[in-house]
C-alpha positions as CSV (number, residue, x, y, z in Angstrom):
1,M,138.7,104.9,141.7
2,T,140.1,103.5,144.9
3,S,139.0,100.0,145.9
4,S,136.3,99.9,148.6
5,K,138.0,96.9,150.2
6,P,139.4,97.3,153.7
7,F,143.1,98.2,154.1
8,N,145.0,95.0,154.7
9,P,148.5,95.9,155.9
10,T,151.1,93.1,155.4
11,V,153.8,94.6,157.6
12,F,151.8,94.8,160.8
13,P,148.5,93.7,162.3
14,L,145.7,96.1,163.1
15,K,143.3,93.5,164.6
16,S,143.6,93.2,168.4
17,P,144.2,96.1,170.8
18,T,147.3,94.3,172.1
19,N,148.9,94.2,168.6
20,F,147.8,97.8,168.1
21,A,149.6,98.9,171.3
22,W,152.7,96.8,170.3
23,L,152.9,98.5,167.0
24,L,152.9,101.9,168.7
25,G,155.5,100.8,171.3
26,V,153.2,101.3,174.3
27,S,151.7,98.8,176.7
28,I,148.1,98.1,176.2
29,E,147.4,99.2,179.8
30,E,148.9,102.6,179.2
31,L,147.2,103.0,175.9
32,E,143.8,102.2,177.3
33,E,144.4,104.5,180.2
34,I,145.2,107.4,177.8
35,A,142.2,106.6,175.6
36,E,139.9,106.5,178.7
37,K,140.7,110.1,179.6
38,A,141.8,111.3,176.1
39,D,139.7,114.6,176.2
40,S,141.8,115.7,179.3
41,F,144.9,115.7,177.1
42,Y,143.7,118.7,175.1
43,S,144.4,122.4,175.7
44,P,142.1,124.3,173.2
45,F,143.0,127.8,172.2
46,V,142.0,130.4,169.5
47,N,144.8,131.1,167.0
48,D,145.7,134.5,165.5
49,K,143.2,133.9,162.7
50,G,140.3,133.4,165.1
51,R,140.2,129.6,164.6
52,N,139.6,127.2,167.4
53,I,142.5,124.8,167.8
54,D,141.9,121.7,169.9
55,N,145.6,121.2,170.6
56,P,146.4,117.7,171.8
57,R,149.4,117.5,174.2
58,Q,151.6,115.3,176.3
59,K,151.3,111.5,176.0
60,L,148.3,111.7,173.6
61,K,150.2,114.0,171.2
62,I,153.0,111.5,171.1
63,I,150.6,108.6,170.5
64,Q,148.9,110.4,167.7
65,G,152.2,111.1,166.1
66,K,153.0,107.4,166.1
67,I,149.5,106.5,164.8
68,N,150.0,108.9,161.9
69,K,153.5,107.7,161.1
70,K,153.1,104.0,161.5
71,I,149.5,103.5,160.3
72,L,147.8,106.4,158.5
73,T,150.7,107.4,156.2
74,Q,151.0,103.7,155.1
75,Y,147.5,103.8,153.6
76,P,147.5,103.7,149.7
77,F,145.7,106.9,149.0
78,P,144.6,107.6,145.4
79,D,146.6,110.1,143.5
80,F,144.0,112.8,143.7
81,I,144.4,113.0,147.5
82,T,147.4,115.2,148.3
83,G,147.2,116.9,151.7
84,G,149.2,115.2,154.3
85,V,149.9,112.2,152.1
86,K,153.4,110.7,152.4
87,G,155.6,111.5,149.4
88,K,153.2,114.2,148.1
89,K,154.2,117.9,147.8
90,I,152.1,121.0,147.2
91,Q,153.3,120.9,143.6
92,D,151.3,117.6,143.2
93,H,148.2,119.5,144.2
94,L,148.8,122.5,141.9
95,S,150.5,121.2,138.7
96,I,147.5,119.6,137.2
97,H,145.6,122.9,137.2
98,V,148.3,125.0,135.4
99,Q,147.2,126.7,132.2
100,R,143.5,125.5,132.4
101,P,140.7,127.7,131.0
102,V,138.6,127.2,134.2
103,V,139.7,126.5,137.8
104,V,137.1,126.0,140.5
105,T,137.9,125.7,144.3
106,L,135.5,124.7,147.1
107,D,135.8,123.5,150.6
108,V,133.8,121.5,153.1
109,K,132.1,123.6,155.8
110,N,133.5,122.9,159.3
111,C,135.1,119.8,158.0
112,F,136.9,118.5,161.1
113,P,134.1,119.3,163.6
114,N,131.6,117.6,161.3
115,I,133.5,114.4,161.1
116,S,132.0,112.5,164.1
117,N,133.4,109.7,166.2
118,T,131.0,107.4,164.4
119,M,132.6,108.3,161.0
120,V,136.0,107.8,162.5
121,Y,135.1,104.4,163.9
122,K,133.9,103.5,160.4
123,V,137.3,104.6,159.0
124,W,139.2,102.3,161.5
125,R,136.8,99.4,161.1
126,E,136.1,99.5,157.3
127,R,139.0,101.3,155.7
128,L,141.8,100.2,158.0
129,G,140.5,96.7,158.7
130,C,140.5,96.9,162.6
131,Y,138.5,94.5,164.7
132,P,135.7,96.3,166.7
133,D,137.7,96.5,170.0
134,T,140.7,98.0,168.2
135,A,138.6,100.4,166.2
136,R,136.9,101.7,169.3
137,L,140.3,102.2,171.0
138,A,141.7,103.9,168.0
139,T,138.7,106.1,167.7
140,R,139.0,107.4,171.3
141,L,142.6,108.2,170.6
142,T,141.9,110.2,167.4
143,T,138.8,112.1,168.4
144,F,138.0,114.9,170.8
145,K,134.5,115.5,172.2
146,G,133.0,113.4,169.5
147,H,134.8,114.8,166.4
148,V,138.1,115.0,164.6
149,P,140.4,117.4,166.5
150,L,142.0,120.4,164.9
151,G,145.8,120.5,165.5
152,S,146.3,116.7,165.8
153,A,148.9,114.8,163.7
154,T,146.3,112.2,162.8
155,S,143.5,114.6,161.7
156,N,144.4,115.4,158.1
157,L,144.5,111.7,157.0
158,I,141.6,110.6,159.2
159,A,139.6,113.3,157.5
160,A,140.8,112.2,154.1
161,L,139.7,108.7,154.8
162,A,136.3,109.8,156.1
163,L,135.8,111.9,153.0
164,L,137.1,109.3,150.6
165,P,133.8,107.5,149.7
166,C,132.3,110.9,148.9
167,L,135.4,112.1,147.0
168,E,135.5,109.0,144.9
169,K,131.9,109.7,143.7
170,V,132.7,113.4,143.2
171,K,135.8,112.6,141.1
172,C,133.6,110.4,138.8
173,L,131.2,113.4,138.3
174,V,134.1,115.7,137.6
175,E,135.8,113.4,135.1
176,K,132.5,112.9,133.2
177,H,132.6,116.7,132.5
178,G,136.2,116.5,131.3
179,F,137.6,118.1,134.4
180,C,140.3,116.9,136.7
181,M,140.4,117.1,140.5
182,R,142.7,117.3,143.5
183,Q,141.9,117.2,147.2
184,F,144.1,119.0,149.8
185,V,142.6,118.2,153.3
186,D,139.2,119.9,153.1
187,D,139.9,121.9,149.9
188,T,138.8,120.6,146.6
189,A,140.2,122.0,143.3
190,L,138.8,121.3,139.9
191,S,140.0,122.4,136.5
192,G,139.1,121.9,132.8
193,G,137.5,123.6,129.8
194,N,133.8,124.1,129.5
195,L,132.1,124.4,132.9
196,K,128.5,123.3,132.7
197,D,126.0,124.9,135.2
198,N,125.0,121.6,136.8
199,L,128.5,120.3,137.7
200,I,128.9,122.4,140.9
201,T,125.3,121.8,141.9
202,D,125.8,118.0,141.4
203,I,129.0,118.1,143.4
204,C,127.3,120.0,146.3
205,K,124.5,117.5,146.3
206,E,126.9,114.5,146.4
207,F,128.7,116.0,149.5
208,S,125.3,116.6,151.1
209,R,124.2,113.0,150.5
210,Q,127.4,111.9,152.3
211,G,126.7,114.2,155.3
212,F,128.9,117.1,154.4
213,T,128.1,120.7,153.4
214,I,130.0,122.8,150.8
215,K,130.3,126.5,151.6
216,R,128.4,128.0,148.7
217,K,130.0,131.4,149.3
218,K,133.4,129.8,149.0
219,V,132.8,128.1,145.7
220,I,135.1,130.2,143.4
221,V,135.1,129.9,139.6
222,M,138.2,131.4,138.1
223,R,138.7,132.0,134.3
224,S,142.2,132.3,132.8
225,N,141.9,136.0,132.2
226,K,141.9,136.6,136.0
227,P,144.2,135.3,138.8
228,Q,143.5,131.6,139.3
229,L,144.4,130.6,142.9
230,V,144.6,127.1,144.4
231,T,145.6,127.0,148.1
232,K,146.7,130.6,147.7
233,M,149.0,129.8,144.8
234,L,148.7,131.1,141.3
235,V,148.3,128.5,138.5
236,N,147.5,130.6,135.5
237,R,150.7,130.1,133.5
238,K,152.9,128.5,136.1
239,M,152.8,127.7,139.8
240,G,153.8,130.6,142.0
241,K,153.0,132.9,144.9
242,P,151.1,136.1,144.1
243,R,153.3,139.2,144.0
244,G,151.4,140.7,146.9
245,E,152.2,137.7,149.1
246,R,155.8,137.8,148.1
247,N,155.9,141.5,149.1
248,K,154.4,140.6,152.5
249,I,157.4,138.3,153.1
250,R,159.8,141.1,152.0
251,T,158.0,143.4,154.5
252,A,158.4,140.8,157.3
253,L,162.1,140.4,156.4
254,K,162.6,144.2,156.6
255,Q,160.8,144.2,160.1
256,L,163.2,141.4,161.2
257,E,166.2,143.5,160.1
258,L,164.9,146.5,162.1
259,M,164.1,144.3,165.1
260,G,167.6,143.1,165.7
261,S,168.7,139.9,167.4
262,A,168.6,141.5,170.9
263,H,164.8,141.7,170.7
264,P,163.1,139.1,172.9
265,Q,160.8,138.0,170.0
266,F,163.6,137.8,167.5
267,A,164.1,134.1,167.5
268,T,160.4,133.3,166.9
269,A,160.1,135.9,164.2
270,Y,163.3,134.7,162.5
271,L,162.1,131.1,162.3
272,K,158.7,132.2,161.0
273,V,160.2,134.4,158.2
274,R,162.7,131.6,157.3
275,G,159.8,129.1,157.0
276,R,157.9,131.5,154.7
277,I,160.9,132.0,152.5
278,N,161.6,128.2,152.3
279,Y,158.0,127.7,151.1
280,L,158.8,129.7,148.0
281,K,161.8,127.6,147.0
282,P,160.2,125.3,144.4
283,F,158.4,128.3,142.7
284,H,160.7,131.4,143.0
285,P,164.3,130.2,143.3
286,R,165.9,133.6,142.4
287,V,163.7,135.5,144.8
288,V,164.5,132.9,147.6
289,E,168.2,133.3,146.9
290,Q,168.0,137.1,147.4
291,M,165.8,136.8,150.5
292,T,168.1,134.1,152.0
293,E,171.1,136.3,151.5
294,R,169.4,139.1,153.4
295,L,168.4,136.6,156.1
296,E,171.9,135.3,156.6
297,N,173.2,138.8,157.0
298,I,171.0,139.4,160.0
299,K,172.9,138.7,163.2
300,T,171.5,135.7,165.0
301,D,174.0,135.3,167.8
302,H,171.5,134.1,170.4
303,L,169.7,131.6,168.3
C-alpha cells in the first residue's frame, strides 16, 4: 500500500504560490490572474460519443500542461495505478489479467464531475504537500465549475490522486480474496480464481464510503470460456484487439483509400487511421505491418 504521508518533492518546492509560479515559468501575478477567471478559459462541447468535454484552452491549457509535466507526473504512484502515469503503458494494465479464470471490470460513475474542488484541494494539500495558499491556487487552476474538468491534461492524475485513498482500501479487499487489481483512470480491473459473492458488494460499499458510486450495470464478470475484455482489449490467452475491432480499422483504411488525398477531410481521416493502426503495434505486429504498407501506398501529397 502507498504511504499516506504527503508527497515531499526534493527537486522543487510546492509550498508558496511564488515558488509554484516559478516552477511553472510564469509570474505569480499572471498565474493568479488566470486562476481568478479560470472558468472563462473553457469552451465546452459534446463529442461524437455524446460526452460533455469541458475543453480548457489558451493560457490555462498551457499552464495545466506544465502542472501535469512538472508536478503530477513526478508523484510516486503505486504500481496498480496505470492510466496517465509516466512510464506506464497499456500493457502494464492488461498483462496481469492474461489467462485468469475470472476477470471483473467496473468503473466509477461520473468520476470527474463527482470529484469536487474540495477533494482536489485535499489532493494538493495532503498528497502533494502544498501550503494552503498554494493549494487554493492550484485547485482553481485544475478545476472547472467546482469539479475536475474533462479534457484537461491534469485531470487523469488529479483523479487518480483523489481516488487513491479509496483504491488502496479496495486493493486490500481484492488481495484478501486472492485477486489482483489494476486501475486505469476511472476503470478498475480485477482478476483471479474463485470469485466470492461478497467481493464485488464489498468493493462497491468501500467506494460508497469514500463518496464514489460504482455503476452496477457496468460491473462485468467474465469467465475464461467467454471473451474477457479490459479497456476493450482481450486478455483470455494473450493481449490483443478483438477481431471485430481490427476489422473496423480495415474498413476505415478502405474508406481512406476510396476517399483520395484530394478530399478536404483526407488529412484528418489519415491521421486518425494511422493512430488506430499504431495502437495495435504491441499486440498485432504482422497485422500492423500489412496495414501500414497499405497506408503508405495512399497518396498523401498535401499533408
